[in-house]
C-alpha positions as CSV (number, residue, x, y, z in Angstrom):
1,M,-81.0,5.7,51.1
2,T,-84.7,6.1,50.6
3,G,-87.9,5.5,52.5
4,A,-87.6,4.1,56.0
5,S,-83.8,3.9,55.8
6,E,-83.6,7.7,55.6
7,Q,-84.9,7.8,59.2
8,T,-82.2,5.6,60.6
9,N,-78.9,6.7,61.9
10,P,-75.9,6.1,59.6
11,Y,-73.3,3.6,60.8
12,P,-70.0,5.5,61.3
13,L,-67.0,3.7,59.9
14,G,-63.4,4.6,59.1
15,L,-62.4,3.2,55.7
16,R,-58.9,2.1,55.2
17,L,-58.5,2.8,51.5
18,A,-54.7,2.4,51.1
19,G,-54.1,0.5,47.8
20,R,-57.8,0.0,47.2
21,R,-59.7,1.2,44.1
22,V,-62.0,4.2,44.5
23,V,-63.8,5.5,41.5
24,V,-64.6,9.2,41.2
25,V,-67.1,10.1,38.4
26,G,-66.9,13.7,37.4
27,G,-64.0,16.2,36.9
28,G,-65.3,19.5,38.2
29,A,-65.3,21.5,41.4
30,V,-66.7,18.7,43.6
31,A,-64.2,16.2,42.5
32,T,-61.4,18.8,43.0
33,R,-62.5,19.0,46.6
34,R,-62.9,15.3,47.3
35,V,-59.9,13.7,45.5
36,P,-57.2,15.1,47.8
37,A,-58.6,13.4,50.8
38,L,-58.8,10.1,48.9
39,L,-55.2,10.5,47.8
40,D,-54.2,11.3,51.4
41,A,-55.9,8.0,52.4
42,G,-53.7,6.2,49.9
43,A,-56.6,5.2,47.7
44,D,-56.0,3.9,44.1
45,V,-58.1,6.6,42.5
46,L,-59.7,6.1,39.1
47,L,-61.2,9.3,37.7
48,V,-63.8,9.1,35.0
49,S,-64.8,12.3,33.2
50,P,-64.5,13.7,29.7
51,E,-62.9,16.9,31.1
52,L,-60.9,17.8,34.2
53,T,-60.2,21.0,36.2
54,P,-56.5,22.1,36.0
55,A,-56.0,21.0,39.6
56,L,-57.2,17.5,38.9
57,R,-55.1,17.5,35.7
58,A,-52.0,18.3,37.9
59,H,-52.7,15.1,40.0
60,V,-52.9,13.1,36.8
61,D,-49.7,14.5,35.4
62,A,-48.0,13.8,38.7
63,G,-49.0,10.2,38.5
64,R,-51.2,10.3,41.6
65,L,-54.3,8.9,39.9
66,R,-55.5,7.4,36.7
67,W,-57.9,9.3,34.4
68,E,-60.3,7.9,31.8
69,P,-61.3,10.8,29.6
70,R,-64.8,9.6,28.8
71,R,-68.2,9.1,30.3
72,F,-68.8,6.5,32.9
73,T,-69.5,2.8,32.1
74,A,-70.6,0.1,34.6
75,G,-67.3,-1.7,34.0
76,D,-65.4,1.2,35.7
77,L,-66.6,-0.3,39.0
78,D,-64.8,-3.6,38.5
79,D,-62.5,-4.1,41.6
80,A,-63.8,-0.9,43.2
81,W,-64.4,-0.6,46.9
82,L,-66.1,2.8,46.8
83,V,-67.5,5.2,44.2
84,Q,-68.1,8.9,44.5
85,T,-70.4,10.6,41.9
86,A,-69.3,14.2,41.5
87,V,-71.7,15.2,38.7
88,D,-74.8,17.4,38.8
89,D,-76.7,15.3,36.2
90,P,-79.2,13.2,38.1
91,V,-79.6,10.7,35.3
92,A,-75.9,10.1,35.0
93,A,-75.6,9.9,38.8
94,E,-78.4,7.4,39.1
95,A,-76.7,5.2,36.5
96,V,-73.6,5.2,38.7
97,S,-75.7,4.4,41.7
98,A,-77.5,1.5,40.0
99,A,-74.2,0.0,38.8
100,A,-72.8,0.3,42.3
101,A,-75.9,-1.3,43.9
102,E,-75.6,-4.3,41.6
103,R,-72.0,-4.8,42.8
104,R,-72.8,-3.9,46.4
105,I,-70.4,-1.0,46.4
106,F,-71.1,2.0,48.6
107,C,-71.9,5.1,46.5
108,V,-71.6,8.7,47.6
109,R,-73.9,11.1,45.7
110,A,-72.9,14.7,45.4
111,D,-76.2,15.6,43.7
112,D,-78.7,13.8,46.1
113,R,-77.7,12.6,49.5
114,T,-81.1,10.8,50.0
115,A,-80.2,8.5,47.0
116,A,-76.7,7.7,48.3
117,T,-75.7,4.7,50.2
118,A,-72.8,6.6,51.9
119,W,-72.2,10.2,53.0
120,T,-69.0,12.2,53.2
121,P,-68.8,13.8,56.6
122,A,-67.5,17.2,57.6
123,V,-63.8,16.5,58.5
124,T,-61.2,18.1,60.6
125,R,-57.6,16.8,61.1
126,S,-55.1,17.5,63.8
127,G,-52.0,15.4,63.4
128,P,-53.0,11.8,63.6
129,V,-56.5,12.7,64.9
130,T,-59.3,12.8,62.3
131,V,-62.8,13.8,63.3
132,A,-65.7,13.2,61.0
133,V,-69.2,14.7,61.7
134,L,-72.4,13.6,59.9
135,A,-75.1,15.5,61.9
136,G,-78.0,13.6,60.2
137,G,-77.0,14.7,56.8
138,D,-77.4,18.4,57.6
139,P,-74.2,19.9,56.2
140,R,-74.4,23.3,58.1
141,R,-74.9,21.6,61.4
142,A,-72.1,19.2,60.6
143,M,-69.7,22.1,59.7
144,A,-70.6,24.1,62.8
145,T,-69.9,21.0,65.0
146,R,-66.7,20.2,63.1
147,D,-65.4,23.8,63.6
148,A,-66.1,23.7,67.3
149,I,-64.2,20.4,67.6
150,R,-61.3,21.8,65.6
151,T,-61.1,24.8,68.0
152,L,-60.8,22.4,70.9
153,L,-58.2,20.2,69.1
154,T,-56.0,23.2,68.3
155,A,-56.4,24.5,71.8
156,R,-55.1,28.0,70.8
157,K,-55.7,31.0,73.0
158,G,-57.7,33.9,71.6
159,P,-61.3,34.8,70.6
160,P,-63.6,32.0,69.6
161,L,-64.2,31.4,65.9
162,T,-67.3,33.0,64.6
163,L,-69.2,33.1,61.3
164,S,-69.7,36.9,61.3
165,V,-68.5,38.9,58.3
166,E,-67.8,42.6,58.4
167,Q,-70.1,44.6,56.2
168,G,-68.5,46.7,53.6
169,P,-69.9,49.9,51.9
170,L,-73.2,50.0,50.0
171,V,-73.6,49.9,46.2
172,N,-76.7,50.4,44.1
173,A,-78.1,47.2,42.7
174,D,-79.9,47.0,39.3
175,D,-83.2,47.7,40.9
176,G,-81.8,50.8,42.6
177,V,-81.8,49.3,46.1
178,Q,-78.6,49.7,48.0
179,Q,-76.9,46.4,49.1
180,P,-73.8,45.8,51.1
181,V,-70.5,45.2,49.3
182,G,-68.8,42.0,50.2
183,R,-65.1,41.8,50.8
184,V,-62.1,39.9,49.7
185,A,-59.4,38.2,51.7
186,L,-56.0,37.4,50.1
187,V,-55.0,34.3,52.1
188,G,-51.6,32.6,51.9
189,A,-52.2,28.8,52.3
190,G,-48.5,28.0,53.0
191,P,-46.1,25.7,51.1
192,G,-48.3,22.5,50.9
193,D,-48.9,21.0,54.3
194,P,-52.5,21.9,55.2
195,E,-51.5,22.4,58.8
196,L,-49.1,25.3,57.8
197,I,-51.9,27.7,57.0
198,T,-52.2,30.4,59.7
199,V,-55.1,30.3,62.2
200,K,-56.5,33.5,60.7
201,G,-56.3,32.1,57.2
202,W,-58.2,29.0,58.2
203,R,-60.8,31.0,60.1
204,L,-61.5,33.1,57.1
205,L,-61.9,30.0,55.0
206,T,-64.7,28.8,57.4
207,E,-66.5,32.1,56.8
208,A,-66.1,32.3,53.0
209,D,-69.0,32.3,50.5
210,V,-66.6,31.9,47.5
211,V,-63.1,30.5,47.4
212,V,-60.9,31.1,44.4
213,A,-58.0,28.6,44.7
214,D,-54.7,28.1,42.9
215,R,-53.2,24.7,42.0
216,L,-50.6,24.8,44.8
217,V,-53.2,25.2,47.5
218,P,-53.3,22.2,49.9
219,G,-56.1,20.0,48.6
220,L,-57.2,18.9,52.1
221,L,-58.1,22.6,52.9
222,L,-60.7,22.5,50.1
223,D,-62.1,19.2,51.4
224,E,-63.1,21.1,54.6
225,L,-65.1,23.8,52.9
226,R,-68.8,24.1,53.5
227,P,-70.9,22.3,50.8
228,D,-72.5,25.5,49.8
229,V,-69.3,27.4,49.1
230,E,-68.6,28.2,45.5
231,L,-65.2,26.9,44.6
232,V,-63.5,28.6,41.6
233,D,-60.5,26.7,40.3
234,A,-58.0,29.3,39.2
235,S,-55.2,26.8,38.8
236,K,-52.1,27.9,37.0
237,I,-50.3,24.9,35.8
238,P,-46.7,25.8,34.7
239,Y,-46.5,26.1,31.0
240,G,-50.0,24.7,30.6
241,P,-53.5,26.0,30.5
242,S,-54.2,29.0,32.8
243,R,-56.9,31.4,33.5
244,A,-56.0,35.0,32.7
245,Q,-55.2,37.2,35.7
246,E,-57.7,39.7,34.4
247,E,-60.4,37.1,34.7
248,I,-59.4,36.2,38.2
249,N,-59.5,39.9,39.1
250,A,-63.0,40.1,37.6
251,I,-64.3,37.1,39.6
252,L,-63.1,38.6,42.9
253,V,-64.7,41.9,42.2
254,D,-67.9,40.6,40.7
255,R,-68.6,38.2,43.6
256,A,-67.7,40.8,46.2
257,L,-69.9,43.4,44.6
258,A,-72.8,40.9,44.7
259,G,-72.3,40.8,48.5
260,A,-70.2,37.7,48.9
261,F,-67.2,37.2,51.1
262,V,-64.5,35.9,48.8
263,V,-61.3,34.2,49.9
264,R,-58.5,34.2,47.3
265,L,-56.5,31.2,48.5
266,K,-53.0,31.2,47.2
267,G,-50.1,28.8,47.7
268,G,-47.3,30.2,49.9
269,D,-47.6,33.9,50.5
270,P,-49.9,36.1,48.4
271,Y,-47.2,38.6,47.7
272,V,-44.2,36.3,46.9
273,F,-44.6,35.9,43.2
274,G,-48.3,35.4,43.8
275,R,-49.8,38.5,42.0
276,G,-51.6,39.4,45.2
277,G,-50.7,43.0,44.6
278,E,-52.5,43.0,41.2
279,E,-55.6,41.5,42.8
280,L,-55.6,44.0,45.6
281,L,-55.3,46.9,43.2
282,A,-58.2,45.6,41.1
283,C,-60.4,45.3,44.2
284,A,-59.4,48.7,45.5
285,A,-60.3,50.3,42.1
286,A,-63.8,48.7,42.4
287,G,-64.3,49.9,46.0
288,V,-64.0,46.4,47.5
289,P,-62.4,46.1,50.9
290,V,-59.5,43.7,51.1
291,T,-57.8,41.8,54.0
292,V,-54.3,40.4,53.4
293,V,-53.3,37.3,55.4
294,P,-49.6,36.5,55.0
295,G,-48.7,32.9,54.4
296,V,-45.6,30.7,55.1
297,T,-43.6,31.2,52.0
298,S,-42.1,28.1,50.3
299,A,-38.9,30.1,49.7
300,V,-37.9,29.6,53.3
301,A,-40.1,26.7,54.6
302,V,-39.3,24.2,51.9
303,P,-35.5,24.3,52.2
304,A,-36.0,24.2,56.0
305,V,-38.0,20.9,56.0
306,A,-35.3,19.5,53.7
307,G,-32.6,20.3,56.1
308,V,-31.3,23.4,54.4
309,P,-31.4,26.7,56.4
310,V,-31.4,29.7,54.1
311,T,-29.0,31.4,56.6
312,H,-26.5,29.9,59.0
313,R,-23.9,31.5,61.3
314,A,-20.5,32.0,59.7
315,V,-21.9,30.5,56.4
316,A,-24.5,33.0,55.0
317,H,-25.6,36.4,56.2
318,E,-28.0,37.0,53.4
319,F,-30.4,35.2,51.1
320,T,-32.0,36.3,47.9
321,V,-35.2,35.0,46.4
322,V,-35.7,35.2,42.7
323,S,-38.1,33.9,40.1
324,G,-36.7,31.6,37.4
325,H,-39.8,31.3,35.2
326,L,-38.0,33.4,32.6
327,A,-34.7,32.3,31.1
328,P,-31.7,34.5,32.0
329,D,-31.4,35.7,28.4
330,S,-35.1,36.6,28.1
331,P,-35.7,40.3,27.3
332,A,-38.6,40.2,29.8
333,S,-36.5,39.0,32.7
334,L,-36.0,41.6,35.5
335,V,-33.3,39.5,37.3
336,R,-29.7,40.6,37.2
337,W,-28.1,37.2,37.2
338,D,-24.7,38.6,36.7
339,T,-25.0,40.5,39.9
340,L,-26.4,37.5,41.8
341,A,-23.4,35.5,40.7
342,G,-21.1,37.8,42.7
343,L,-23.1,37.5,46.0
344,R,-21.7,35.3,48.7
345,G,-25.1,34.5,50.3
346,T,-27.8,32.0,49.6
347,L,-29.8,32.1,46.3
348,V,-33.3,30.6,46.4
349,V,-34.9,30.2,42.9
350,L,-38.7,29.6,42.6
351,M,-40.3,28.4,39.4
352,G,-36.9,27.8,37.9
353,L,-36.8,24.1,37.1
354,K,-37.5,24.5,33.4
355,N,-34.6,27.0,33.0
356,L,-32.3,25.5,35.6
357,A,-29.6,24.5,33.1
358,A,-29.5,28.1,31.7
359,I,-29.6,29.6,35.1
360,A,-26.7,27.5,36.4
361,A,-24.6,28.2,33.2
362,T,-25.2,31.9,33.5
363,L,-24.2,32.0,37.2
364,I,-21.0,30.1,36.5
365,A,-20.2,32.3,33.5
366,H,-20.3,35.3,35.8
367,G,-18.1,33.9,38.5
368,R,-20.1,31.6,40.7
369,P,-17.9,28.5,41.2
370,P,-19.3,25.3,39.7
371,Q,-18.5,23.5,42.9
372,T,-21.0,25.6,44.8
373,P,-23.4,23.3,46.7
374,A,-27.0,23.2,45.3
375,A,-30.2,21.5,46.4
376,V,-33.5,20.9,44.7
377,I,-36.7,20.1,46.7
378,Q,-39.9,19.0,44.9
379,E,-43.3,19.4,46.6
380,G,-41.8,20.4,49.9
381,T,-43.8,19.8,53.1
382,T,-46.1,17.3,51.4
383,D,-46.2,13.5,51.2
384,G,-44.7,13.8,47.7
385,Q,-41.5,15.6,48.9
386,R,-38.4,14.6,47.1
387,S,-35.0,16.2,47.2
388,L,-31.4,15.9,46.0
389,R,-28.1,17.6,46.7
390,S,-25.7,18.4,44.0
391,T,-23.4,21.2,42.8
392,L,-24.1,24.2,40.6
393,G,-22.2,22.6,37.8
394,T,-24.1,19.3,37.7
395,V,-27.5,20.1,39.3
396,A,-29.4,20.4,36.0
397,V,-28.2,17.0,34.8
398,D,-28.9,15.4,38.2
399,V,-32.4,16.8,38.3
400,A,-33.2,15.4,34.9
401,A,-31.7,12.0,35.9
402,A,-33.9,12.0,39.0
403,S,-37.0,13.1,37.0
404,L,-37.8,15.9,39.5
405,R,-40.6,18.1,38.3
406,P,-42.4,21.3,39.4
407,P,-43.2,22.6,41.9
408,A,-39.7,22.6,43.1
409,I,-37.4,25.0,45.0
410,V,-33.7,25.4,44.0
411,V,-31.2,26.5,46.7
412,I,-27.7,27.5,45.8
413,G,-25.0,28.2,48.4
414,H,-23.0,26.7,51.1
415,V,-26.0,26.5,53.4
416,V,-26.9,23.3,51.5
417,D,-24.1,21.6,53.4
418,A,-24.4,23.5,56.7
419,L,-26.4,20.7,58.4
420,A,-24.8,17.9,56.5
421,P,-23.3,16.3,59.6
422,L,-26.9,15.6,60.8
423,D,-27.5,13.5,57.7
424,A,-24.5,11.2,58.4
């Protein structure tokens, strides 16, 4: 859009992208924010970039999109309906625009909206309702309007959403002038469905200057961030590349000491195997105020949406949540698997898929009957949810046969069959 066309109003249109090719050029923070919405629309996404963030790599590994690990070529647009450039190199972005123009394909430009033929709006979603706001290309006005509409859609009682941020204590800057310290919020994003974040958690996201997000954070939440928000991808892919916890702590502290409001967005609840306590201690040691916003934990929510209550009258009066990221025979493991085997209640294992065979064998060796019902739920509360029901003695083999993969929750106990009549 250049010249006179920049003065005209854009034509609003809802694109039905299911099964249609969309090309995304770039594998950084912008692509991390934009890809989830395309996947949610059912698009056939082709990602072209020499490198990817861990969050995008997780989508590739899960088979949700195709990745070409190289620079863009014009042929990448063959059969494409839409292209999004998510690079900050104007020369590379212009090459994509030119190739798109030759093929009459609409092109979104992250680097220069005036050179784009399409804009991505500020979006809010409430069930089947999607509202997109353009506001003449002014992202701040679009976000403010979007947030007001979202407030009306949710129709929740309470104080109106504001963009005010509490000022923390003062620190001396390099020039000796005192400046306010920012603050950090540890926000639980819930188990995967973007609508399961708490109202307070979502409100703080709308106020954030910096968002430090894990891999398990619902991608559509990132799509709703203001364009000027700094997104730090702190993804921790199981048994793959990860950013050291000390580095994450340093990012939270450094950004807050510079005066920013930082939201540490974590899947599930910040304190359920989320290292939220370590992050709080690091911030407290640096004098940074911290707000903790609990999240819906996958340990309870994921079994529930799969039809498995963690407790049920006359079936289970207790449930225990443990981490299975370490094998039972690991010297570093703090879990007393022998004791757990003797309990009569429900056992919920997080991060245990890799060690499931060893966990099951250890529980059986210490007295848990191999006929004990077991269930495994992959990517619970999301469109990718898959589940199976088995027994403790065969669950590891059944999981391998079904090609289930992390993230997944394992539930062991008779609650697995408690609601079985409803499945009939």
